[in-house]
C-alpha positions in Angstrom: -6.1 16.4 35.6 -7.7 16.5 32.2 -5.0 14.2 30.8 -5.6 11.7 33.5 -9.3 11.5 32.9 -8.7 11.1 29.2 -6.4 8.2 29.8 -8.9 6.5 32.1 -11.7 6.9 29.6 -12.9 3.8 27.9 -13.4 3.4 24.2 -16.4 5.4 22.8 -18.1 5.9 19.5 -15.6 8.7 18.5 -12.6 6.3 18.6 -11.4 4.7 15.4 -10.8 1.0 15.4 -7.5 0.6 13.5 -5.0 -2.1 12.6 -1.5 -0.8 12.0 0.8 -2.7 9.7 4.4 -1.8 10.7 7.3 -2.0 8.3 8.6 -5.3 9.9 5.2 -7.0 9.3 3.9 -6.7 12.8 0.2 -5.8 13.1 -1.1 -3.9 16.1 -4.8 -3.5 16.9 -6.2 -0.6 18.8 -8.3 2.5 19.1 -7.3 6.0 18.2 -9.2 9.2 18.6 -7.0 11.4 16.5 -5.3 10.3 13.3 -3.5 13.0 11.3 -0.9 11.7 8.8 0.6 15.2 8.6 1.9 14.7 12.2 5.0 12.5 12.8 3.1 10.3 15.3 -0.3 9.1 16.5 -1.4 7.4 19.6 -3.1 4.0 19.9 -4.8 2.5 22.8 -4.0 -1.2 22.3 -7.0 -3.6 22.0 -7.0 -6.9 23.8 -8.5 -10.2 22.5 -11.9 -9.4 23.8 -11.8 -5.8 22.6 -10.8 -4.3 25.9 -8.3 -1.4 25.8 -4.9 -1.6 27.2 -1.8 0.5 27.2 -1.4 3.7 25.3 1.3 3.6 22.7 2.8 6.2 20.4 3.2 5.0 16.8 5.7 6.7 14.4 4.4 7.2 10.9 7.9 6.5 9.7 7.6 2.9 11.0 4.2 2.1 9.4 3.3 0.7 6.0 -0.5 1.0 6.4 -3.2 1.9 8.8 -6.5 0.1 8.3 -9.7 1.6 9.8 -12.0 -1.4 10.5 -15.5 -2.1 11.7 -14.6 -5.2 13.7 -11.3 -6.6 15.1 -12.6 -10.2 14.9 -13.2 -10.1 11.1 -11.7 -13.2 9.4 -9.5 -11.8 6.6 -8.7 -15.3 5.2 -12.4 -16.0 4.4 -14.3 -14.7 1.4 -17.7 -13.4 2.5 -20.7 -14.1 0.4 -23.9 -12.0 -0.1 -25.9 -14.2 2.2 -23.5 -13.7 5.1 -25.0 -11.6 7.9 -22.8 -8.5 7.2 -24.0 -5.3 5.7 -21.6 -3.9 3.2 -20.1 -0.5 3.9 -21.8 2.3 1.9 -20.0 3.0 -1.3 -17.9 6.1 -1.1 -19.0 9.0 -3.3 -17.1 9.0 -6.6 -17.3 12.7 -7.3 -13.8 14.1 -7.2 -12.3 10.6 -6.6 -10.4 8.2 -8.9 -11.0 4.4 -9.0 -7.8 2.5 -8.6 -6.2 -0.9 -7.8 -3.2 -0.8 -5.5 -0.7 -3.6 -5.3 0.8 -3.6 -1.8 4.2 -4.6 -0.6 2.6 -7.6 1.2 1.1 -8.9 -2.0 -2.6 -7.8 -1.6 -4.4 -5.9 -4.3 -6.7 -3.2 -2.8 -9.5 -1.9 -5.0 -11.1 1.4 -4.2 -11.4 5.1 -4.7 -9.0 7.8 -3.6 -9.4 11.5 -3.5 -5.8 12.5 -2.7 -3.2 10.1 -4.3 0.0 11.9 -5.4 3.1 9.8 -5.9 5.3 12.5 -4.5 3.4 12.5 -1.1 4.2 10.2 1.9 0.8 8.4 1.6 -2.9 8.6 0.8 -6.4 7.3 1.8 -8.1 4.5 -0.1 -11.8 3.9 0.3 -12.6 0.2 -0.6 -15.2 -0.7 -3.2 -14.7 -4.5 -3.6 -18.0 -5.5 -1.9 -17.3 -9.2 -1.2 -13.9 -9.1 0.4 -12.1 -6.7 2.8 -14.6 -3.9 2.0 -17.1 -5.6 4.4 -14.9 -4.7 7.3 -12.5 -2.0 6.0 -13.8 1.5 6.2 -10.7 3.1 4.7 -6.9 2.6 4.7 -4.0 5.0 4.9 -1.3 3.6 2.6 2.2 4.9 2.8 4.4 5.3 -0.3 6.6 2.4 1.1 3.5 0.1 1.0 2.8 0.6 -2.7 4.3 -1.6 -5.4 2.0 -0.4 -8.2 -1.0 1.9 -8.7 -3.4 1.3 -11.6 -6.2 3.8 -12.3 -9.3 2.6 -13.9 -11.6 4.5 -16.2 -14.8 3.3 -14.5 -16.9 5.2 -12.0 -14.8 7.3 -9.7 -13.5 9.5 -12.5 -15.3 12.6 -11.9 
């Protein structure tokens, strides 16, 4: 009975809006309440064009390149946003204990941010964006798998702590 009521529940404030990039290049948008990269899978309630929720789908971490936690599914990734745009930037992540880095991804994008847990021998890590006029306006954080990474370059600026 509890499972049925959970499945019938609509999206609420505790759900993460995520965009999953699969290894074949497919992007899937949806909502997930629990995301634990230490597990082999996570569940996604697919999001429709108007933000409505659809079917529940199990995603295998082995099939993913990256998982992007976003503020808005309608954000235009191809456009560069300017300071006068009506979008408040995400708060900058605390740099204590983190390291500033640039990550070149398998799909050609360079992500600039801070990480607290990058280790090349691990299956992935979280990146918190710090580039204020690009994806960082919409991207809260990203889980990048080791298969998604072409190069990692650490910087000596803030974030070293």
